[in-house]
N, C-alpha and C positions, 0 to 999 in steps of 0.2 A: 609806832611813833602819834601819839594823839595830840586834838591840838589844842591842850594844856601846853605842850611843850610848843608853841609857834613863837617865833618869835617878836619881839615887840619893833613899835616902828614908829618915831619920832617925824614929827613938823619939821627941825629942824636936821632930821639924816638928810644927806645926795642921795640925789639917783643913784651912781652909782658902788657908793656904802650898799645901800637897800640892797641891789642885786644880788650883793657879791655876798650878804648875811642870811637871804632870802634860796640863794642859790646851796650855800651851806646848809643851811635847814633843810631842803629839800632833798640834798645827796646823802644823808644823813639817815633819814629815815626810808630811802629807801629810790624816791622821787626818781627816776631816770624816763629823758637827759634834763640831770638838772637847770643847767645852766640855760635850757630852751625854757620849761617852764616857767622858770624867775622873768626872764624876757618876756613872755606870753603875758601872764599875773600885771608885772610891769607897767608893761602897755595898754594892759586893762585902765589899770587902776589909775596911770598919770596921764594918757590920754596921747602920751608922746607913744612916734611910731618908731620901728625899729632904730633906726637914722639918729635918730633923735634920741634918743636915751645915749649915743654915745660920744656925740659934738654936747651935749646938756648934760650933761652926766654930774655936774660940781654944784645943778642946780639944788636949791632944797627938794623935801617932798611935799612942804606943804600941807595941807589938806587930805592932799589922798596917803598920808602915813595911815589914815583909820580907813581906809577899805583897803587894802596893800595887809593888813593884822588881820582884815577879818579873812583875807582870800588865800592868806598864808595855811589861818587853820584851819578854814573848810579842805582845803587841797592834804592839810598835813591828816587830818580827817579821815580823806579817799574817797573824796569829793571831786571826777575828774576835771583837770584843766577846763574842758569846752563846757560844762557844766556850768561853772564857775561864771568864765567870761561870755558863754551864752551863744556863741555863736564856733563854726568850725567851716577848713576852707576841705570842700569837695570837689578834685576836675578843675581844681583853678575856677572855681564860684564859692564867695564867702556867704556862709549862712548861716539861717536860725540855728543855734539849739535850744528846743521849749522842753519843757519838765514833760513827763507820761509820754513821751514819744524816745523811740532809738536814735541814737547818738551816730550818725555814718562813719562807718569802716575804710582808712582805707584801702584794705584788700577788696572790698566794695567795685574800687577805681575799674578794677580789668572787668565785671560785666558792662559795665560802659563801653569800653573798650570794644569786647569782643560786639554787642549791638550795635558799633556802627559801622566794627570791621564787615559783620554781614550782611547791613543795607548797604554798605558802597556797593561788596561784591556783586550783588542782588540788581542795583541799579536801581533803587527803591526812589521810584518820586513823591514827594508830599505824604511822606506817610504816616499815618494814622497809628501813634503808642500806648497803650495800653500799661500801666504799673498796676501790682493787685500785688495789697498792702506795701500803700505807697511810705510810712512813715511820716519822715520830714520833710517828702520830696526829692531828696535831695538825687537819687537814680533819675527819677524824670523832667529835675532844670537843666543837671548833664548834656543830656539827647536835648530837652527842643533847645542850650543852647548850642549847641555844638549843628542838630539840623537846625537851619534857619526855616526849612518847610514843611516842617515836621510841625500834625496837631497831636496832644498827647492828654488824656485823660489818666488819675491816680482813683486808687480805692480801696478806701480803708473802712474798717470796722467801727476805730477808736475815735470817736470827736477832736480828741487832742492832738492828733496825728493829721488829720481834716484839714481841721484851724494850720498846724504847722506847714503844709502843704503849704495852703492857698496864700501863708505870710511868703515862703522863699517866692515863692511861682512870683508874689507881687516886688521884692523883694533885687527879684534878676532880671524884670519886666517883663514877662513872659503869662501873664493873663492875657493876652491875648491871642494866645494856643494854648493855653492851657488848665483844667480844670481838675475839681477832684467833689470825688462824688462818697457820702457813706455809704456802707456798704458791707455787705459779707462775703468777703470771696467775689465770687462771681454773678453770683444771686439775681442782684436783676442788673444784669447785662443782657446785650443782645447788639446784632450784626459783629463782624469783623475788621480784624486789625493785622495790621502789616506786621507787626513787632509789638510782643508780652513780653513784661522783663516782670520779673519780681525775687525780691529776698527776703523771703516768708520764714517763719519760725522755721528751727531747724533738731535743734538741742533736745534731746533727749530728758522726757520728764524728770525722770531719777538722779539726772546731772544736772539740773538749776542751783542743786544747792553744795554740786564743787565749783561754782564758778568762779571768777577772779571778782571777791569783793566790791573791786565797781563795773562790772558789769553786771552783777546777778541785786546790785542792791540799789544798783541807778535807772539799770534801762526797767519798761513797762517788762510784766514777765508777758504780756500779751503777744510781744514783738520776740519775744523764747523759746516761747513751749512749744516741739515739732510734736506733742502727744508721748505713748510711749514708747516707740521705735524714735521719732522726731522724720516721720515720715508721714505724715499723716498729710501735710499740706500739696506733695506733689502727689499723692494720691486721687486730690478732687481735682489737682492740676494736668492731669496725666490723663483725665475723663473730659475734662472743658475747654481742652486748649484742643482739639477737631474741633467744635462748633462755633471755637471764639477766634482761631488766625487763617485768615483764607488764604487760598491755593498759592503753596508758594511761600510764605508769610514765618516767619523767625523767631525762636523765643529761647530768653537767658535767665537759666534762673541759678541764683546762688546757692550752692550748698557747702553743708558744712566738708573737713574736709578730708576727712573717712567714709563720703556718703558716696563715692561718684558711680562706684558697679553697684549700688545699690541702686540710685534712684536712673542711671542707662537705662538701667533692665526693666525701672516700670512704665517706662515711653516707649523703649522696643515692642515688647510686650501693646504695645497701641496702633505699632505696626504703622507710627512714625516715618517719612523717608530719610531723616535720617538723624542721627543723635552723637553728640559726644565731648568730651567731655576738655576742657580749658581750665587751665595751672596759673595760679596768681603769681605774682610776683615772687615770692618765698619757695615754689616750687610746689606747691602744694593742692590737689585738685579744688577748685572754689565754682565753680563755672560751667552744670550743662545748656549747653546749647540745641535745639530743635529745630528742625526744618522741614517746613508741610509739604 
């Protein structure tokens, strides 16, 4: 279904009528969960919170009708909801989703959970955190928000990502404990960190064309393309971790769900103390945890 089939909305349509009509159109186009997506788009278009959509359902759309119609057309044309609203929720934080920057996914929250668990188990105090390929800053913001004693640095080659991270650090009130550097992975770094995290590009180059269009056409190629076999970033990190992790430090790296064995082998070959693979809530390999 394309934007040509998007429903029309009038200023005198009620909020509840508009919600039902939009949910129906989304469901017909296979955009699920349709009712949730309709609610989110309606909240953003009208400025009403979820409860207000229920209690004020008899109110008319007014000037929001035009905005909602544009939102509906964009969603039915395949643009993800988070990119339309410009926001997402990650690990309980409301973050900005910026153009040309990877939209953080819920699966990545297991990386944050794993990192927090390891830091707690090892008794880290005032940890120094490094996020390589920081993107939107979602992982870094979640870690700093969860650990008020931590200080973190994000690194990304993309100026769009650096700007998005800076904006999200400010949005979360974390600018006093977090900063971002534009750079090519570890090239400009020295010193040691207690925790290194990364959600690097790990899609095989030849498989990018086969990705879901909502990923392929809207997330930046720089954040997706992991080289011919999808392992290029992990080869670099397997060398650099020894230089950048302090003794006793830990690293948590997101992986593709079929890459657990290959990525684990790369790091075990470097004689790092412990390498383990953690699964996401769907039961798929998702995070490689490395303890130096």
